[in-house]
N, C-alpha and C positions, 0 to 999 in steps of 0.2 A: 086190754087195755083194762087200766083200774083208776076211774074220777079221772080222764085224762092224759096216764099215765102209762106208757109200753111195759111192759111185765115180760124179762127173762128168771127162770128159774135156773141156774142152774143145780147141776149132783154131779163130781164128783166117787166114782162107783172103782174097788178092787172085786172080784169076784163076787160082785154082789144080783143077783137075777133074781133070787125071789123077793128083796128087798122095794131096788126100784119097780120091777113090776106093779109092789103094793102103791109106791108114794104114785107114779104114773099112773092107776086106773081110779085112785082117791086125785087128781089134779084138775085144779076152778079151770071153768071154760074161760075166764080172762086173761089166762096166764098166754099172752103172745107164740114166746121162743119157752121149749124145753131144751136144755144142750144138760146128754148127758158124759161125759170125758171117764171113756173106759182105760179106764192104764191100766193096759197090759194084763187085759181078766184071763183066767183058763177056763170058765163057765162062756155061758150065753146071751154072759151082762147084755150083751151090745142083740144081738137077734133078738131078748125080749122088747132090749127099750126102741131098736128102729122098727121091732110091728108093734108098740103101742103108740107110736107117732112123735117121741125126742130128734130132735139131730143129735148123731151119736157122732164125737171126734173121736178119736184114738192118739191117746200119749205112750210109748212103749217104755219112755222113760219113771218106772218108779217113783212116788212122789206125790202125798199131799197138797204138797201148794204147788207142786207143779201142773198138777192138776187144773185145782181153781186159775193158775195162770194162763196157761193154754185153753179152758171153759170165756175166764173171760175177754182174752185178744180177737172171740168167736161170737161174743157178743152182744147188736148193737141197741137192744132193747133202752128205753129208760134204765128203766128200775132194775136190783140186779139182786133176784134171793137166790140162797143160798141154803142147803140142807145135806146132808150123808144121804149115802143111798143103802145106809140098814135101815129104813124106817124108824128110824129114833124119834125123829123130828116129825111133829106134828105139818100134816100133811093138810090138814082141813083147817089149820088154823089158819093161813094165807091173809084172808081177808084181816083177821081180826090185826096179824104185826100193819097192813099197812097200812088200816086204820091208825094206828098210833103214830106211825111213821110221818103221814100226814098232817095228825095231829099232832105234835109232840114239835114237829116244824122240824126237822135232823135231818141231816145229808147220811146218818149211818147210825139205823138200829143195833145192837147185841143182843137175844135172847138167848137170857139168861135159861138157864135150867132146871136154877136154885130157887124156891126149896123144892127138894127132888121127889113129889108124894107117889110115885111108884117107885116102892122098896125095893124091889126087881130090877130097877134101870137102871144101878148105880152101886155101886158094893162099898162097904164105907174105906177101901183104900183107896181108890178117884174120887169119891170125895172129901180126903187130904188133899189126897196127890192135888185133887185141882183146887183146894181151898189156900194151899202154898202160892203155889204158881201163881195164880189172881193176888194175892197179898205181897206176893214178889213187885211182880205190876205195876197194884196201886201206888204201894211204895216206890218204882225206881223214875214211876214216869207221875209221879203226884196227881192222881188220876181217881177215884172206888170206878174199879169195873169188880161184879161180879164174879163173872163167870168169866175166864181170861182163855177162857179152853170153846170155847161154845163154838160148834161150827152149822151156826142160822145165824145169818143177820141179812140185812135189802138197805141197802145202798146207793146213790144215785148212781151211775157209769160216770158219769167225767165226772166227782173226783178221781179216776184211778191214776188221770197224769198225773195229780199229785202227790201222790204216792210212790214210793220205792222202796218194793215187796222183792225180797231175793232169798229168803227162807224155797228151796225144795223142800219139803220133808210135815211133820207138825207141829212144827213152833210158826208157818205160818199164820194159823189161825190167832196165836196172838199178836205176830208184827203189825200185822191190817189191823189188826182194833188199836195199839202201839200210831202207828201214822193218821190214824183219825182222829186218838185222842192230844197228840202233839202239836197237832198243825189248826192252829188259829184259823183256819178258814172256811177250817170244817164240826159242825156241830152234831157233840157224841149222843146217843140217846141208850136206855137198855131197857126193858124189861123180862116181863118170866114167863114167863113159856110150862104146855107140861111136856113130860122128858118120858120115855117108855120105855120096855128093853126091845133093843136091838135085835135082827134079825137075821142068821147065817152068823158063821164065825170072824169075832174080833181080832183087828188087825192092830189095834194097841199093842204095844213096851210101856205096861206104866214105869219102871224102872231106870229102860234105858232110856225114851221119849223124854220122861217128868225130873233128870239132869238134864237133857239134853237143851231143852225148852230152856230150862234154868240159863244155861251158859250160858244163852240165844239170848234173854231177855238183859246178860250184864252185859254184855258183848253190844246190845243196840243201842243200852246204856252210855255206857264210855268208849264207842266207836264210831255211831252215829250222831 
């Protein structure tokens, strides 16, 4: 519980036994629910997470968005915080994010990774790709979002009923922000966080996922 609000942290994982251990060992005491969505891992992600007190939900069909939707369905707290299982997002900044969320009086807060302070955390190629994606989203949906691909957010669980979330893949990250910024009933905010090098093997294919995300943006704008 944080200042009268119950808190759920949702972590999608695909073979992240090292990263999720670091995250869970650093989780603040005020978190009420820790949900690890194991997206059909072949390592010990589930065992490590369960041993450290997380509720483990298995999602056998792989997909970033599919994992999150499964995790959202299992959450019961007032506020949801998300972060990736690779320990690249700062678990020790949860109180900072929640303070900002409450101070700004928003319903959805996006944690921007930019400016990237750790040079090892993101290659120039990934920085450029993120800039293109964020510019495209901002132009198409008439709202500047600095980091459309960030995987760390804080939002009120109640707003999920006002969202139409369809993507099962990496485009889910931009889709949930689109649903937030174009709904006049949802107050959207964004602040910067410290982003670090991931633990373990990367799952992102920058060219494939980048083109898919751009195509998804166009489809979302034109047909929904």
